[in-house]
BALO-363317 format. One record per residue: residue in one letter; x, y, z of N, C-alpha, C, O in turn; residue number from 1. Coordinates in nm, 3 decimals. Atoms other than C-alpha are relative to their C-alpha. Layout:
residues N
<node "a" <X Y Z> <X Y Z> <X Y Z> <X Y Z> NUM>
...
end
This chain:
residues 79
<node "m" <0.078 -0.001 0.113> <1.662 -1.323 -0.927> <-0.144 -0.058 0.037> <-0.250 -0.002 0.012> 1>
<node "l" <0.137 0.060 -0.043> <1.398 -1.564 -0.783> <-0.091 0.087 0.100> <-0.214 0.090 0.098> 2>
<node "g" <0.079 -0.104 -0.090> <1.302 -1.314 -0.516> <-0.065 0.108 -0.094> <-0.180 0.143 -0.069> 3>
<node "f" <0.052 -0.100 0.084> <1.248 -1.054 -0.794> <-0.122 -0.061 -0.065> <-0.223 0.007 -0.078> 4>
<node "v" <0.114 0.053 0.083> <1.017 -1.283 -0.982> <-0.125 -0.023 0.103> <-0.240 -0.006 0.065> 5>
<node "g" <0.110 0.002 -0.108> <0.810 -1.343 -0.656> <-0.057 0.145 0.015> <-0.177 0.173 0.007> 6>
<node "d" <0.058 -0.148 -0.012> <0.794 -0.965 -0.606> <-0.074 0.051 -0.128> <-0.163 0.136 -0.114> 7>
<node "v" <0.073 -0.035 0.129> <0.673 -0.916 -0.960> <-0.134 -0.062 0.002> <-0.231 0.004 -0.035> 8>
<node "g" <0.126 0.083 -0.023> <0.399 -1.177 -0.897> <-0.076 0.075 0.098> <-0.194 0.098 0.072> 9>
<node "d" <0.073 -0.077 -0.111> <0.300 -0.984 -0.579> <-0.052 0.137 -0.057> <-0.166 0.179 -0.036> 10>
<node "l" <0.011 -0.123 0.052> <0.332 -0.657 -0.763> <-0.129 -0.012 -0.107> <-0.208 0.082 -0.117> 11>
<node "a" <0.108 0.013 0.086> <0.080 -0.797 -1.033> <-0.133 -0.012 0.068> <-0.236 0.029 0.014> 12>
<node "k" <0.120 0.026 -0.083> <-0.169 -0.890 -0.767> <-0.051 0.136 0.055> <-0.172 0.159 0.068> 13>
<node "l" <0.029 -0.119 -0.080> <-0.153 -0.549 -0.603> <-0.053 0.105 -0.108> <-0.139 0.188 -0.080> 14>
<node "v" <0.046 -0.085 0.116> <-0.197 -0.370 -0.945> <-0.150 -0.038 -0.038> <-0.233 0.051 -0.057> 15>
<node "m" <0.138 0.045 0.027> <-0.513 -0.579 -1.018> <-0.079 0.045 0.118> <-0.194 0.078 0.090> 16>
<node "a" <0.080 -0.049 -0.120> <-0.638 -0.478 -0.659> <-0.026 0.143 -0.016> <-0.136 0.193 0.009> 17>
<node "e" <0.026 -0.160 0.010> <-0.575 -0.104 -0.731> <-0.093 0.017 -0.120> <-0.170 0.112 -0.120> 18>
<node "e" <0.091 -0.016 0.117> <-0.757 -0.150 -1.061> <-0.141 -0.048 0.032> <-0.232 -0.031 -0.049> 19>
<node "g" <0.148 0.050 -0.038> <-1.063 -0.311 -0.872> <-0.012 -0.140 -0.073> <-0.128 -0.178 -0.085> 20>
<node "a" <0.016 0.112 0.059> <-1.001 -0.641 -1.051> <0.002 -0.130 0.107> <-0.037 -0.244 0.080> 21>
<node "r" <-0.016 0.111 -0.109> <-0.934 -0.841 -0.719> <0.004 0.068 0.143> <0.016 0.190 0.153> 22>
<node "d" <-0.026 -0.038 -0.137> <-0.914 -0.808 -0.341> <0.134 -0.038 0.036> <0.184 -0.147 0.009> 23>
<node "m" <-0.143 0.031 -0.050> <-0.575 -0.776 -0.188> <0.017 0.085 0.128> <-0.007 0.205 0.126> 24>
<node "p" <-0.030 -0.089 -0.121> <-0.487 -0.664 0.170> <0.117 0.083 -0.025> <0.208 0.048 -0.100> 25>
<node "g" <-0.125 -0.080 -0.010> <-0.248 -0.384 0.223> <-0.029 0.143 -0.071> <0.014 0.252 -0.034> 26>
<node "g" <0.034 -0.130 0.069> <-0.390 -0.138 -0.024> <0.127 0.076 -0.057> <0.233 0.019 -0.083> 27>
<node "r" <-0.105 -0.101 0.053> <-0.179 0.159 -0.149> <0.138 -0.014 0.055> <0.235 -0.005 -0.020> 28>
<node "v" <-0.117 0.019 -0.078> <0.088 0.104 0.107> <0.079 -0.128 -0.047> <0.199 -0.129 -0.077> 29>
<node "a" <-0.069 0.120 0.067> <0.151 -0.252 -0.009> <0.044 0.021 -0.143> <0.152 -0.026 -0.179> 30>
<node "l" <-0.042 -0.017 0.137> <0.160 -0.145 -0.373> <0.135 0.085 0.000> <0.234 0.044 -0.061> 31>
<node "e" <-0.132 -0.076 -0.025> <0.427 0.129 -0.281> <0.113 -0.086 0.039> <0.216 -0.082 -0.028> 32>
<node "h" <-0.097 0.092 -0.053> <0.626 -0.128 -0.085> <0.062 -0.089 -0.115> <0.182 -0.096 -0.141> 33>
<node "e" <-0.040 0.092 0.105> <0.621 -0.378 -0.371> <0.069 0.069 -0.129> <0.163 0.015 -0.187> 34>
<node "l" <-0.085 -0.070 0.099> <0.728 -0.128 -0.634> <0.150 0.041 0.056> <0.248 0.037 -0.018> 35>
<node "a" <-0.128 -0.033 -0.047> <1.011 -0.022 -0.417> <0.094 -0.126 -0.001> <0.214 -0.122 -0.031> 36>
<node "d" <-0.085 0.142 -0.006> <1.118 -0.405 -0.373> <0.042 -0.023 -0.146> <0.159 -0.053 -0.170> 37>
<node "c" <-0.038 0.020 0.135> <1.112 -0.435 -0.746> <0.105 0.084 -0.048> <0.200 0.031 -0.105> 38>
<node "l" <-0.097 -0.096 0.039> <1.311 -0.126 -0.818> <0.139 -0.045 0.069> <0.245 -0.044 0.005> 39>
<node "w" <-0.132 0.036 -0.069> <1.574 -0.245 -0.553> <0.047 -0.115 -0.068> <0.168 -0.122 -0.088> 40>
<node "s" <-0.054 0.118 0.075> <1.597 -0.576 -0.739> <0.068 0.042 -0.123> <0.178 -0.002 -0.155> 41>
<node "v" <-0.052 -0.034 0.135> <1.649 -0.413 -1.067> <0.141 0.065 0.025> <0.241 0.026 -0.036> 42>
<node "l" <-0.119 -0.061 -0.030> <1.910 -0.189 -0.922> <0.123 -0.097 0.044> <0.239 -0.077 0.008> 43>
<node "i" <-0.101 0.100 -0.039> <2.097 -0.481 -0.767> <0.043 -0.081 -0.111> <0.163 -0.102 -0.127> 44>
<node "l" <-0.041 0.078 0.122> <2.090 -0.690 -1.084> <0.087 0.083 -0.091> <0.188 0.034 -0.141> 45>
<node "a" <-0.079 -0.062 0.076> <2.215 -0.406 -1.276> <0.156 0.020 0.045> <0.248 0.021 -0.037> 46>
<node "r" <-0.105 -0.007 -0.065> <2.491 -0.363 -1.036> <0.087 -0.124 -0.024> <0.202 -0.118 -0.068> 47>
<node "r" <-0.074 0.127 -0.003> <2.585 -0.732 -1.024> <0.049 -0.034 -0.142> <0.154 -0.098 -0.153> 48>
<node "f" <-0.042 0.016 0.139> <2.613 -0.748 -1.408> <0.059 0.108 -0.078> <0.075 0.104 -0.200> 49>
<node "d" <-0.077 -0.112 0.054> <2.789 -0.411 -1.447> <-0.084 0.064 -0.130> <-0.032 0.085 -0.240> 50>
<node "v" <0.087 -0.066 0.111> <2.493 -0.257 -1.656> <-0.008 0.153 0.057> <-0.034 0.182 0.173> 51>
<node "d" <0.008 -0.141 -0.021> <2.501 0.118 -1.671> <-0.162 0.035 -0.018> <-0.201 0.064 -0.131> 52>
<node "l" <0.137 0.004 0.010> <2.121 0.148 -1.603> <-0.054 0.116 -0.052> <-0.159 0.108 -0.114> 53>
<node "e" <0.043 -0.136 0.059> <2.086 0.522 -1.696> <0.023 0.001 -0.152> <-0.055 0.052 -0.232> 54>
<node "t" <-0.040 0.009 0.143> <2.256 0.458 -2.020> <-0.094 -0.092 -0.085> <-0.140 -0.061 -0.194> 55>
<node "a" <0.092 0.104 0.063> <2.050 0.149 -2.104> <-0.147 0.050 -0.001> <-0.221 0.024 -0.096> 56>
<node "f" <0.147 -0.054 -0.009> <1.714 0.326 -1.991> <-0.004 0.104 -0.111> <-0.094 0.095 -0.195> 57>
<node "r" <0.008 -0.092 0.100> <1.797 0.626 -2.212> <-0.010 -0.052 -0.142> <-0.094 -0.007 -0.219> 58>
<node "r" <-0.007 0.066 0.134> <1.881 0.411 -2.523> <-0.136 -0.071 -0.014> <-0.199 -0.053 -0.118> 59>
<node "t" <0.127 0.073 0.021> <1.573 0.195 -2.471> <-0.114 0.102 -0.019> <-0.196 0.084 -0.109> 60>
<node "m" <0.113 -0.107 0.026> <1.340 0.498 -2.444> <0.006 0.064 -0.127> <-0.096 0.093 -0.188> 61>
<node "t" <-0.014 -0.051 0.129> <1.493 0.639 -2.749> <-0.058 -0.099 -0.102> <-0.133 -0.059 -0.191> 62>
<node "e" <0.030 0.106 0.088> <1.439 0.312 -2.926> <-0.163 -0.023 -0.018> <-0.224 -0.044 -0.122> 63>
<node "l" <0.153 0.005 -0.013> <1.076 0.294 -2.808> <-0.066 0.113 -0.065> <-0.161 0.097 -0.141> 64>
<node "g" <0.072 -0.114 0.057> <0.988 0.640 -2.900> <0.005 -0.003 -0.145> <-0.095 0.025 -0.211> 65>
<node "t" <-0.010 0.008 0.147> <1.124 0.594 -3.250> <-0.096 -0.106 -0.062> <-0.156 -0.088 -0.169> 66>
<node "a" <0.092 0.102 0.053> <0.926 0.272 -3.287> <-0.139 0.048 0.009> <-0.212 0.020 -0.086> 67>
<node "i" <0.122 -0.046 -0.023> <0.614 0.433 -3.158> <-0.031 0.110 -0.108> <-0.134 0.112 -0.176> 68>
<node "n" <0.029 -0.111 0.097> <0.655 0.746 -3.369> <-0.025 -0.058 -0.150> <-0.114 -0.018 -0.225> 69>
<node "t" <0.009 0.073 0.147> <0.713 0.516 -3.695> <-0.130 -0.050 -0.007> <-0.204 -0.023 -0.102> 70>
<node "r" <0.137 0.066 0.019> <0.408 0.322 -3.616> <-0.102 0.100 -0.015> <-0.193 0.077 -0.095> 71>
<node "l" <0.117 -0.094 -0.001> <0.191 0.635 -3.558> <0.011 0.072 -0.132> <-0.093 0.103 -0.190> 72>
<node "a" <-0.001 -0.056 0.133> <0.318 0.792 -3.874> <-0.055 -0.097 -0.114> <-0.115 -0.052 -0.212> 73>
<node "g" <0.054 0.083 0.086> <0.233 0.479 -4.056> <-0.152 -0.004 0.002> <-0.220 -0.006 -0.101> 74>
<node "d" <0.158 0.005 -0.023> <-0.125 0.469 -3.908> <-0.049 0.135 -0.050> <-0.169 0.130 -0.075> 75>
<node "e" <0.053 -0.116 0.048> <-0.178 0.826 -4.026> <0.015 0.025 -0.144> <-0.038 0.121 -0.200> 76>
<node "a" <-0.016 -0.016 0.160> <-0.067 0.772 -4.392> <-0.130 -0.016 -0.065> <-0.208 -0.096 -0.014> 77>
<node "p" <0.120 0.008 0.085> <-0.348 0.807 -4.636> <-0.011 -0.141 -0.059> <0.087 -0.203 -0.100> 78>
<node "s" <0.014 0.143 0.039> <-0.494 0.479 -4.735> <-0.048 -0.007 -0.154> <-0.066 -0.116 -0.208> 79>
end
């Protein structure tokens, strides 16, 4: 888990570099590598804690979609 936290920090720096907000060596290749490292960590954690990641992902995306659609419908209501 601590390695994952470090990888997320590295990923944040690389994303900022990709957006032009900071200089970071490695460029696109380093960004791709760090994304892969983070994904690997998520997969390992899911396996370690017996989480069906596909089911959890689908459920979470459905919940997010519902929340976003509800919010958008509320924003479009006449005032």
